[in-house]
N, CA, C and O atoms as CSV, one atom per row, in Angstrom:
chain,resi,resn,atom,element,x,y,z
A,1,MET,N,N,-7.049,27.315,-24.252
A,1,MET,CA,C,-6.034,28.330,-24.336
A,1,MET,C,C,-4.680,27.646,-24.473
A,1,MET,O,O,-4.327,26.791,-23.661
A,2,HIS,N,N,-3.930,28.019,-25.491
A,2,HIS,CA,C,-2.616,27.429,-25.731
A,2,HIS,C,C,-1.535,28.298,-25.115
A,2,HIS,O,O,-1.583,29.521,-25.238
A,3,PRO,N,N,-0.569,27.689,-24.458
A,3,PRO,CA,C,0.509,28.485,-23.881
A,3,PRO,C,C,1.385,29.073,-24.970
A,3,PRO,O,O,1.593,28.453,-26.013
A,4,ARG,N,N,1.892,30.259,-24.729
A,4,ARG,CA,C,2.807,30.882,-25.684
A,4,ARG,C,C,4.133,30.154,-25.649
A,4,ARG,O,O,4.421,29.401,-24.719
A,5,SER,N,N,4.937,30.385,-26.671
A,5,SER,CA,C,6.245,29.756,-26.733
A,5,SER,C,C,7.041,30.097,-25.480
A,5,SER,O,O,7.153,31.267,-25.113
A,6,GLY,N,N,7.583,29.104,-24.838
A,6,GLY,CA,C,8.370,29.318,-23.640
A,6,GLY,C,C,7.556,29.333,-22.360
A,6,GLY,O,O,8.135,29.350,-21.274
A,7,GLN,N,N,6.234,29.326,-22.449
A,7,GLN,CA,C,5.391,29.314,-21.269
A,7,GLN,C,C,4.700,27.964,-21.157
A,7,GLN,O,O,4.346,27.343,-22.159
A,8,TYR,N,N,4.519,27.531,-19.944
A,8,TYR,CA,C,3.852,26.256,-19.712
A,8,TYR,C,C,2.650,26.483,-18.814
A,8,TYR,O,O,2.705,27.237,-17.842
A,9,SER,N,N,1.584,25.823,-19.159
A,9,SER,CA,C,0.429,25.896,-18.269
A,9,SER,C,C,0.442,24.648,-17.390
A,9,SER,O,O,0.910,23.586,-17.800
A,10,TYR,N,N,-0.063,24.793,-16.219
A,10,TYR,CA,C,-0.125,23.665,-15.309
A,10,TYR,C,C,-1.361,23.801,-14.447
A,10,TYR,O,O,-1.960,24.871,-14.336
A,11,ARG,N,N,-1.720,22.698,-13.847
A,11,ARG,CA,C,-2.857,22.681,-12.946
A,11,ARG,C,C,-2.403,22.037,-11.648
A,11,ARG,O,O,-1.953,20.891,-11.627
A,12,ASP,N,N,-2.527,22.783,-10.582
A,12,ASP,CA,C,-2.135,22.274,-9.267
A,12,ASP,C,C,-3.168,21.250,-8.815
A,12,ASP,O,O,-4.320,21.597,-8.553
A,13,ARG,N,N,-2.760,20.001,-8.724
A,13,ARG,CA,C,-3.666,18.925,-8.341
A,13,ARG,C,C,-3.292,18.349,-6.977
A,13,ARG,O,O,-3.649,17.219,-6.645
A,14,THR,N,N,-2.568,19.147,-6.195
A,14,THR,CA,C,-2.130,18.696,-4.884
A,14,THR,C,C,-3.298,18.302,-3.999
A,14,THR,O,O,-3.267,17.250,-3.361
A,15,GLN,N,N,-4.328,19.134,-3.953
A,15,GLN,CA,C,-5.474,18.838,-3.085
A,15,GLN,C,C,-6.182,17.558,-3.525
A,15,GLN,O,O,-6.617,16.772,-2.684
A,16,GLU,N,N,-6.300,17.345,-4.836
A,16,GLU,CA,C,-6.923,16.110,-5.322
A,16,GLU,C,C,-6.099,14.905,-4.881
A,16,GLU,O,O,-6.649,13.890,-4.454
A,17,PHE,N,N,-4.775,15.024,-4.987
A,17,PHE,CA,C,-3.898,13.937,-4.575
A,17,PHE,C,C,-4.067,13.630,-3.087
A,17,PHE,O,O,-4.182,12.472,-2.686
A,18,LEU,N,N,-4.078,14.685,-2.281
A,18,LEU,CA,C,-4.219,14.493,-0.832
A,18,LEU,C,C,-5.556,13.861,-0.480
A,18,LEU,O,O,-5.631,13.032,0.427
A,19,THR,N,N,-6.615,14.245,-1.191
A,19,THR,CA,C,-7.935,13.667,-0.953
A,19,THR,C,C,-7.936,12.174,-1.264
A,19,THR,O,O,-8.454,11.373,-0.486
A,20,VAL,N,N,-7.356,11.804,-2.399
A,20,VAL,CA,C,-7.298,10.389,-2.788
A,20,VAL,C,C,-6.424,9.608,-1.811
A,20,VAL,O,O,-6.778,8.499,-1.410
A,21,ALA,N,N,-5.290,10.180,-1.430
A,21,ALA,CA,C,-4.397,9.496,-0.486
A,21,ALA,C,C,-5.103,9.253,0.848
A,21,ALA,O,O,-4.975,8.179,1.435
A,22,GLU,N,N,-5.839,10.242,1.320
A,22,GLU,CA,C,-6.569,10.086,2.586
A,22,GLU,C,C,-7.654,9.018,2.459
A,22,GLU,O,O,-7.845,8.207,3.365
A,23,ARG,N,N,-8.359,9.024,1.337
A,23,ARG,CA,C,-9.420,8.038,1.128
A,23,ARG,C,C,-8.846,6.627,1.077
A,23,ARG,O,O,-9.458,5.694,1.597
A,24,LEU,N,N,-7.679,6.459,0.458
A,24,LEU,CA,C,-7.064,5.137,0.380
A,24,LEU,C,C,-6.483,4.712,1.729
A,24,LEU,O,O,-6.393,3.517,2.010
A,25,ARG,N,N,-6.096,5.653,2.547
A,25,ARG,CA,C,-5.504,5.343,3.845
A,25,ARG,C,C,-6.559,4.893,4.843
A,25,ARG,O,O,-6.268,4.060,5.701
A,26,LYS,N,N,-7.767,5.416,4.757
A,26,LYS,CA,C,-8.803,5.135,5.759
A,26,LYS,C,C,-9.114,3.647,5.922
A,26,LYS,O,O,-9.201,3.194,7.064
A,27,PRO,N,N,-9.287,2.858,4.861
A,27,PRO,CA,C,-9.584,1.440,5.085
A,27,PRO,C,C,-8.450,0.705,5.787
A,27,PRO,O,O,-8.692,-0.305,6.448
A,28,LEU,N,N,-7.217,1.190,5.659
A,28,LEU,CA,C,-6.093,0.518,6.289
A,28,LEU,C,C,-5.945,0.909,7.754
A,28,LEU,O,O,-5.468,0.111,8.561
A,29,SER,N,N,-6.345,2.118,8.102
A,29,SER,CA,C,-6.227,2.531,9.499
A,29,SER,C,C,-7.320,1.867,10.318
A,29,SER,O,O,-8.414,1.606,9.817
A,30,SER,N,N,-7.021,1.600,11.564
A,30,SER,CA,C,-8.016,0.929,12.392
A,30,SER,C,C,-8.938,1.942,13.037
A,30,SER,O,O,-8.525,3.028,13.445
A,31,SER,N,N,-10.169,1.564,13.114
A,31,SER,CA,C,-11.158,2.405,13.785
A,31,SER,C,C,-11.037,2.183,15.290
A,31,SER,O,O,-10.461,1.180,15.711
A,32,PRO,N,N,-11.569,3.097,16.118
A,32,PRO,CA,C,-11.509,2.896,17.579
A,32,PRO,C,C,-12.176,1.597,18.010
A,32,PRO,O,O,-11.724,0.953,18.957
A,33,HIS,N,N,-13.256,1.203,17.319
A,33,HIS,CA,C,-13.945,-0.045,17.660
A,33,HIS,C,C,-13.034,-1.246,17.412
A,33,HIS,O,O,-12.989,-2.180,18.213
A,34,ALA,N,N,-12.313,-1.209,16.301
A,34,ALA,CA,C,-11.440,-2.337,15.962
A,34,ALA,C,C,-10.277,-2.425,16.941
A,34,ALA,O,O,-9.792,-3.521,17.222
A,35,GLN,N,N,-9.818,-1.281,17.468
A,35,GLN,CA,C,-8.712,-1.298,18.414
A,35,GLN,C,C,-9.131,-1.912,19.740
A,35,GLN,O,O,-8.340,-2.608,20.376
A,36,SER,N,N,-10.365,-1.664,20.167
A,36,SER,CA,C,-10.801,-2.169,21.471
A,36,SER,C,C,-11.150,-3.649,21.428
A,36,SER,O,O,-11.161,-4.314,22.463
A,37,SER,N,N,-11.431,-4.163,20.250
A,37,SER,CA,C,-11.802,-5.574,20.182
A,37,SER,C,C,-10.644,-6.387,19.641
A,37,SER,O,O,-9.891,-5.920,18.786
A,38,ASN,N,N,-10.504,-7.589,20.136
A,38,ASN,CA,C,-9.451,-8.475,19.670
A,38,ASN,C,C,-10.035,-9.511,18.727
A,38,ASN,O,O,-9.717,-10.695,18.833
A,39,ASN,N,N,-10.871,-9.088,17.823
A,39,ASN,CA,C,-11.539,-9.973,16.888
A,39,ASN,C,C,-10.541,-10.439,15.829
A,39,ASN,O,O,-10.070,-9.640,15.020
A,40,VAL,N,N,-10.224,-11.722,15.837
A,40,VAL,CA,C,-9.252,-12.280,14.900
A,40,VAL,C,C,-9.758,-12.167,13.469
A,40,VAL,O,O,-8.972,-11.912,12.557
A,41,GLY,N,N,-11.053,-12.352,13.259
A,41,GLY,CA,C,-11.629,-12.270,11.918
A,41,GLY,C,C,-11.419,-10.907,11.286
A,41,GLY,O,O,-11.069,-10.820,10.109
A,42,SER,N,N,-11.627,-9.836,12.054
A,42,SER,CA,C,-11.453,-8.496,11.491
A,42,SER,C,C,-9.985,-8.213,11.211
A,42,SER,O,O,-9.671,-7.499,10.259
A,43,LYS,N,N,-9.085,-8.752,12.013
A,43,LYS,CA,C,-7.658,-8.575,11.752
A,43,LYS,C,C,-7.257,-9.287,10.465
A,43,LYS,O,O,-6.490,-8.756,9.661
A,44,GLN,N,N,-7.781,-10.485,10.282
A,44,GLN,CA,C,-7.476,-11.220,9.061
A,44,GLN,C,C,-8.068,-10.518,7.848
A,44,GLN,O,O,-7.445,-10.467,6.788
A,45,GLU,N,N,-9.268,-9.980,8.005
A,45,GLU,CA,C,-9.906,-9.262,6.910
A,45,GLU,C,C,-9.101,-8.017,6.550
A,45,GLU,O,O,-8.932,-7.704,5.371
A,46,GLY,N,N,-8.608,-7.312,7.557
A,46,GLY,CA,C,-7.768,-6.139,7.325
A,46,GLY,C,C,-6.478,-6.514,6.624
A,46,GLY,O,O,-6.016,-5.798,5.736
A,47,LEU,N,N,-5.894,-7.636,7.021
A,47,LEU,CA,C,-4.675,-8.119,6.391
A,47,LEU,C,C,-4.930,-8.474,4.935
A,47,LEU,O,O,-4.128,-8.143,4.062
A,48,LYS,N,N,-6.057,-9.153,4.668
A,48,LYS,CA,C,-6.403,-9.503,3.287
A,48,LYS,C,C,-6.605,-8.241,2.457
A,48,LYS,O,O,-6.193,-8.180,1.299
A,49,SER,N,N,-7.240,-7.235,3.053
A,49,SER,CA,C,-7.462,-5.979,2.359
A,49,SER,C,C,-6.130,-5.329,2.006
A,49,SER,O,O,-5.950,-4.846,0.888
A,50,ALA,N,N,-5.205,-5.315,2.946
A,50,ALA,CA,C,-3.889,-4.727,2.703
A,50,ALA,C,C,-3.149,-5.500,1.615
A,50,ALA,O,O,-2.501,-4.903,0.754
A,51,VAL,N,N,-3.247,-6.815,1.655
A,51,VAL,CA,C,-2.595,-7.645,0.638
A,51,VAL,C,C,-3.224,-7.394,-0.732
A,51,VAL,O,O,-2.513,-7.314,-1.734
A,52,ASN,N,N,-4.562,-7.269,-0.782
A,52,ASN,CA,C,-5.233,-6.987,-2.049
A,52,ASN,C,C,-4.804,-5.643,-2.612
A,52,ASN,O,O,-4.579,-5.516,-3.816
A,53,ILE,N,N,-4.689,-4.643,-1.753
A,53,ILE,CA,C,-4.245,-3.327,-2.201
A,53,ILE,C,C,-2.825,-3.408,-2.740
A,53,ILE,O,O,-2.516,-2.831,-3.782
A,54,GLN,N,N,-1.963,-4.124,-2.029
A,54,GLN,CA,C,-0.574,-4.262,-2.477
A,54,GLN,C,C,-0.512,-5.015,-3.804
A,54,GLN,O,O,0.271,-4.658,-4.684
A,55,SER,N,N,-1.334,-6.054,-3.951
A,55,SER,CA,C,-1.354,-6.817,-5.195
A,55,SER,C,C,-1.841,-5.953,-6.356
A,55,SER,O,O,-1.279,-5.998,-7.450
A,56,GLU,N,N,-2.874,-5.177,-6.115
A,56,GLU,CA,C,-3.391,-4.292,-7.162
A,56,GLU,C,C,-2.339,-3.252,-7.538
A,56,GLU,O,O,-2.154,-2.953,-8.718
A,57,PHE,N,N,-1.657,-2.705,-6.548
A,57,PHE,CA,C,-0.596,-1.736,-6.816
A,57,PHE,C,C,0.496,-2.376,-7.661
A,57,PHE,O,O,0.960,-1.780,-8.633
A,58,SER,N,N,0.905,-3.582,-7.297
A,58,SER,CA,C,1.963,-4.276,-8.025
A,58,SER,C,C,1.547,-4.554,-9.465
A,58,SER,O,O,2.355,-4.407,-10.382
A,59,ALA,N,N,0.302,-4.953,-9.669
A,59,ALA,CA,C,-0.187,-5.228,-11.020
A,59,ALA,C,C,-0.199,-3.948,-11.861
A,59,ALA,O,O,0.209,-3.961,-13.023
A,60,ARG,N,N,-0.663,-2.855,-11.276
A,60,ARG,CA,C,-0.680,-1.587,-12.009
A,60,ARG,C,C,0.739,-1.107,-12.315
A,60,ARG,O,O,1.018,-0.632,-13.416
A,61,ALA,N,N,1.628,-1.235,-11.336
A,61,ALA,CA,C,3.017,-0.826,-11.546
A,61,ALA,C,C,3.660,-1.662,-12.650
A,61,ALA,O,O,4.448,-1.152,-13.445
A,62,SER,N,N,3.324,-2.926,-12.693
A,62,SER,CA,C,3.849,-3.813,-13.729
A,62,SER,C,C,3.367,-3.376,-15.114
A,62,SER,O,O,4.145,-3.347,-16.068
A,63,ARG,N,N,2.074,-3.036,-15.216
A,63,ARG,CA,C,1.536,-2.574,-16.504
A,63,ARG,C,C,2.189,-1.263,-16.934
A,63,ARG,O,O,2.487,-1.070,-18.113
A,64,ILE,N,N,2.409,-0.373,-15.986
A,64,ILE,CA,C,3.068,0.892,-16.306
A,64,ILE,C,C,4.496,0.636,-16.783
A,64,ILE,O,O,4.942,1.228,-17.766
A,65,GLY,N,N,5.204,-0.241,-16.091
A,65,GLY,CA,C,6.568,-0.586,-16.483
A,65,GLY,C,C,6.612,-1.187,-17.875
A,65,GLY,O,O,7.501,-0.866,-18.664
A,66,LEU,N,N,5.659,-2.058,-18.182
A,66,LEU,CA,C,5.597,-2.660,-19.507
A,66,LEU,C,C,5.348,-1.583,-20.564
A,66,LEU,O,O,5.967,-1.601,-21.628
A,67,GLY,N,N,4.447,-0.651,-20.274
A,67,GLY,CA,C,4.170,0.435,-21.211
A,67,GLY,C,C,5.400,1.289,-21.468
A,67,GLY,O,O,5.662,1.682,-22.605
A,68,ILE,N,N,6.154,1.576,-20.413
A,68,ILE,CA,C,7.387,2.352,-20.560
A,68,ILE,C,C,8.396,1.584,-21.414
A,68,ILE,O,O,9.040,2.157,-22.294
A,69,TYR,N,N,8.526,0.304,-21.152
A,69,TYR,CA,C,9.450,-0.522,-21.922
A,69,TYR,C,C,9.059,-0.545,-23.404
A,69,TYR,O,O,9.906,-0.376,-24.281
A,70,GLN,N,N,7.775,-0.755,-23.667
A,70,GLN,CA,C,7.323,-0.798,-25.057
A,70,GLN,C,C,7.545,0.532,-25.762
A,70,GLN,O,O,7.947,0.559,-26.925
A,71,MET,N,N,7.284,1.641,-25.063
A,71,MET,CA,C,7.504,2.957,-25.651
A,71,MET,C,C,8.987,3.172,-25.920
A,71,MET,O,O,9.352,3.752,-26.942
A,72,SER,N,N,9.834,2.717,-25.026
A,72,SER,CA,C,11.272,2.829,-25.211
A,72,SER,C,C,11.721,2.071,-26.463
A,72,SER,O,O,12.556,2.552,-27.229
A,73,GLN,N,N,11.155,0.884,-26.654
A,73,GLN,CA,C,11.492,0.099,-27.840
A,73,GLN,C,C,11.064,0.825,-29.121
A,73,GLN,O,O,11.799,0.835,-30.109
A,74,LYS,N,N,9.885,1.424,-29.098
A,74,LYS,CA,C,9.395,2.170,-30.266
A,74,LYS,C,C,10.270,3.385,-30.545
A,74,LYS,O,O,10.563,3.687,-31.702
A,75,LEU,N,N,10.687,4.078,-29.499
A,75,LEU,CA,C,11.553,5.241,-29.679
A,75,LEU,C,C,12.918,4.833,-30.229
A,75,LEU,O,O,13.506,5.558,-31.032
A,76,THR,N,N,13.418,3.692,-29.805
A,76,THR,CA,C,14.686,3.189,-30.328
A,76,THR,C,C,14.567,2.901,-31.821
A,76,THR,O,O,15.452,3.262,-32.597
A,77,LYS,N,N,13.475,2.252,-32.224
A,77,LYS,CA,C,13.245,1.981,-33.644
A,77,LYS,C,C,13.125,3.272,-34.436
A,77,LYS,O,O,13.671,3.384,-35.533
A,78,LEU,N,N,12.421,4.237,-33.890
A,78,LEU,CA,C,12.248,5.527,-34.553
A,78,LEU,C,C,13.587,6.233,-34.722
A,78,LEU,O,O,13.860,6.807,-35.776
A,79,ALA,N,N,14.414,6.192,-33.695
A,79,ALA,CA,C,15.732,6.816,-33.769
A,79,ALA,C,C,16.598,6.140,-34.833
A,79,ALA,O,O,17.337,6.813,-35.551
A,80,LYS,N,N,16.509,4.810,-34.935
A,80,LYS,CA,C,17.270,4.086,-35.960
A,80,LYS,C,C,16.790,4.475,-37.361
A,80,LYS,O,O,17.598,4.633,-38.277
A,81,CYS,N,N,15.474,4.629,-37.523
A,81,CYS,CA,C,14.925,5.021,-38.831
A,81,CYS,C,C,15.403,6.417,-39.199
A,81,CYS,O,O,15.734,6.671,-40.358
A,82,LYS,N,N,15.444,7.316,-38.239
A,82,LYS,CA,C,15.859,8.688,-38.496
A,82,LYS,C,C,17.334,8.735,-38.887
A,82,LYS,O,O,17.716,9.519,-39.756
A,83,ILE,N,N,18.161,7.914,-38.261
A,83,ILE,CA,C,19.587,7.893,-38.572
A,83,ILE,C,C,19.805,7.369,-39.988
A,83,ILE,O,O,20.689,7.864,-40.687
A,84,GLN,N,N,19.036,6.395,-40.426
A,84,GLN,CA,C,19.183,5.803,-41.744
A,84,GLN,C,C,18.748,6.732,-42.865
A,84,GLN,O,O,19.225,6.586,-43.990
A,85,THR,N,N,17.863,7.675,-42.599
A,85,THR,CA,C,17.387,8.561,-43.665
A,85,THR,C,C,18.204,9.801,-43.793
A,85,THR,O,O,17.922,10.641,-44.648
């Protein structure tokens, strides 16, 4: 179904976002078992997990930034071509 002129269709994806956010938060939060134990290995593993998540986020953000930059360059070229014609 195509929206009429002046109308926009949208899909509320708030619940999907909240579900994904909760799922990503769970590995970072400590379980009751982990809180009661002072296991250095599990703390280091949790830290490595957090660092891996941050690294993956940074890599994805970098790719998105590069894509935006490249699109900006293409739009600039397109605008120059339009001005010349």
